[in-house]
C-alpha positions as CSV (number, residue, x, y, z in Angstrom):
1,M,9.5,15.6,-6.4
2,N,5.9,16.2,-7.2
3,L,2.8,14.0,-6.8
4,D,3.1,12.7,-10.4
5,G,6.7,11.6,-9.7
6,I,5.5,9.9,-6.5
7,F,2.9,8.0,-8.5
8,H,5.5,6.8,-10.9
9,F,7.9,5.8,-8.2
10,I,5.3,3.7,-6.4
11,D,4.0,2.3,-9.7
12,D,7.6,1.0,-10.4
13,C,7.5,-0.9,-7.1
14,S,5.4,-4.0,-6.6
15,L,6.1,-4.6,-2.9
16,G,5.8,-2.5,0.2
17,V,6.1,-3.1,3.9
18,L,2.7,-2.6,5.6
19,S,2.5,-1.8,9.2
20,T,-0.7,-2.2,11.2
21,I,-1.6,-1.9,14.9
22,G,-1.8,-5.2,16.7
23,P,-4.3,-6.1,19.4
24,A,-2.1,-4.9,22.2
25,G,-1.2,-1.7,20.4
26,A,2.2,-2.9,19.2
27,P,3.1,-2.4,15.5
28,Q,3.1,-5.4,13.2
29,S,4.6,-5.4,9.7
30,A,4.3,-7.5,6.6
31,L,5.6,-7.4,3.1
32,V,2.7,-7.2,0.6
33,G,2.2,-6.7,-3.1
34,I,0.8,-3.3,-3.9
35,A,-0.6,-1.4,-6.9
36,V,-1.2,2.3,-7.0
37,T,-3.9,4.4,-8.6
38,P,-3.3,7.9,-10.1
39,A,-5.0,9.3,-7.0
40,L,-2.2,7.6,-5.0
41,E,-4.5,5.0,-3.4
42,L,-2.8,1.7,-2.7
43,V,-4.5,-1.6,-3.4
44,F,-3.5,-4.9,-1.9
45,D,-5.0,-8.2,-0.9
46,T,-4.6,-10.5,2.0
47,V,-6.4,-13.5,3.6
48,A,-8.8,-13.4,6.5
49,Q,-6.5,-15.7,8.6
50,S,-3.7,-13.1,8.6
51,R,-2.8,-10.8,11.4
52,K,-3.1,-7.7,9.2
53,F,-6.7,-8.6,8.4
54,A,-7.7,-8.8,12.1
55,N,-5.7,-5.6,12.8
56,L,-7.4,-3.7,10.0
57,A,-10.8,-4.9,11.3
58,R,-10.0,-3.1,14.6
59,D,-8.1,-0.1,13.3
60,C,-7.9,1.0,9.7
61,R,-4.8,3.2,10.2
62,I,-1.8,1.9,8.3
63,A,1.8,2.9,7.4
64,F,3.8,1.7,4.4
65,V,7.5,1.9,3.4
66,I,7.9,1.5,-0.3
67,G,11.2,1.2,-2.2
68,W,14.5,0.6,-0.5
69,Q,17.0,0.5,-3.4
70,G,19.8,3.0,-3.1
71,E,18.3,4.9,-0.2
72,V,15.2,6.2,-2.1
73,T,11.9,5.5,-0.3
74,V,8.4,6.6,0.1
75,Q,6.9,6.6,3.6
76,Y,3.1,6.5,3.4
77,E,0.4,6.8,6.0
78,G,-3.3,6.4,5.3
79,L,-6.6,4.8,6.0
80,A,-7.5,1.3,4.6
81,R,-11.0,0.2,3.7
82,Q,-11.9,-3.3,2.8
83,I,-13.7,-3.8,-0.5
84,S,-15.4,-6.9,-1.9
85,S,-14.2,-8.5,-5.0
86,T,-17.3,-7.1,-6.8
87,Q,-16.4,-3.6,-5.6
88,L,-12.9,-4.0,-7.1
89,G,-14.4,-2.5,-10.3
90,P,-12.1,0.5,-11.0
91,Y,-9.3,-1.0,-9.0
92,H,-9.2,-4.5,-10.6
93,E,-7.6,-3.3,-13.8
94,I,-4.8,-1.5,-12.0
95,Y,-4.3,-4.4,-9.5
96,F,-4.4,-7.2,-12.0
97,R,-2.2,-5.4,-14.4
98,K,0.4,-5.4,-11.7
99,F,-0.4,-8.9,-10.5
100,P,-1.5,-11.1,-13.5
101,D,-2.1,-14.0,-11.0
102,G,-4.6,-11.8,-9.1
103,P,-7.7,-13.2,-10.8
104,A,-6.8,-16.7,-9.7
105,R,-6.7,-15.5,-6.1
106,L,-10.4,-14.4,-6.4
107,N,-11.2,-18.0,-5.7
108,W,-9.1,-18.3,-2.5
109,K,-11.1,-18.8,0.7
110,G,-11.0,-15.7,2.8
111,I,-9.4,-13.4,0.2
112,A,-9.8,-9.7,1.1
113,Y,-9.0,-6.6,-0.9
114,Y,-8.1,-3.2,0.6
115,V,-7.8,0.2,-0.8
116,V,-5.8,2.8,1.1
117,S,-6.4,6.5,0.9
118,P,-3.3,8.6,1.7
119,K,-3.1,11.0,4.6
120,W,0.6,11.7,4.5
121,I,3.5,10.9,2.1
122,R,7.2,11.5,2.4
123,Y,9.6,11.0,-0.5
124,S,13.2,10.7,0.5
125,D,16.2,10.4,-1.9
126,F,19.4,10.3,0.2
127,N,21.5,9.5,-2.9
128,A,21.0,13.1,-4.0
129,S,23.4,15.8,-2.7
130,P,21.8,17.5,-0.9
131,P,19.2,14.9,-0.1
132,E,15.8,15.4,-1.8
133,I,12.9,15.3,0.6
134,A,9.3,16.2,-0.1
135,E,6.3,15.8,2.1
136,F,2.6,15.9,1.2
137,S,-0.5,15.9,3.5
138,F,-3.9,14.9,2.2
């Protein structure tokens, strides 16, 4: 598996499990809609009332698990940064292509957008024999 293959794998998925660090240091996870850029940045939105929003304000480190059909997954660790809806610029086409209802959410009170830069990615395919595992650090 190469980075282009990882891009296509993530792009075929529209959901991922996001883990953030809660106020007491415990992990907290949530299922979120994701889009991916060719640079393997992840884009997602949330609302200011969510736990993940408060967690990311304290600590921008995140982890994702993406894909879980047939024992093929991507584990993803990175750093999230909040961007305003006006900064969505290059990300909005990618995000709104994946989520056509996204523009309607621009009017939601407290909507927040995040872009995640990868620090480490692991692709695992345990359907293959032997299993295919590839790791990448950024």
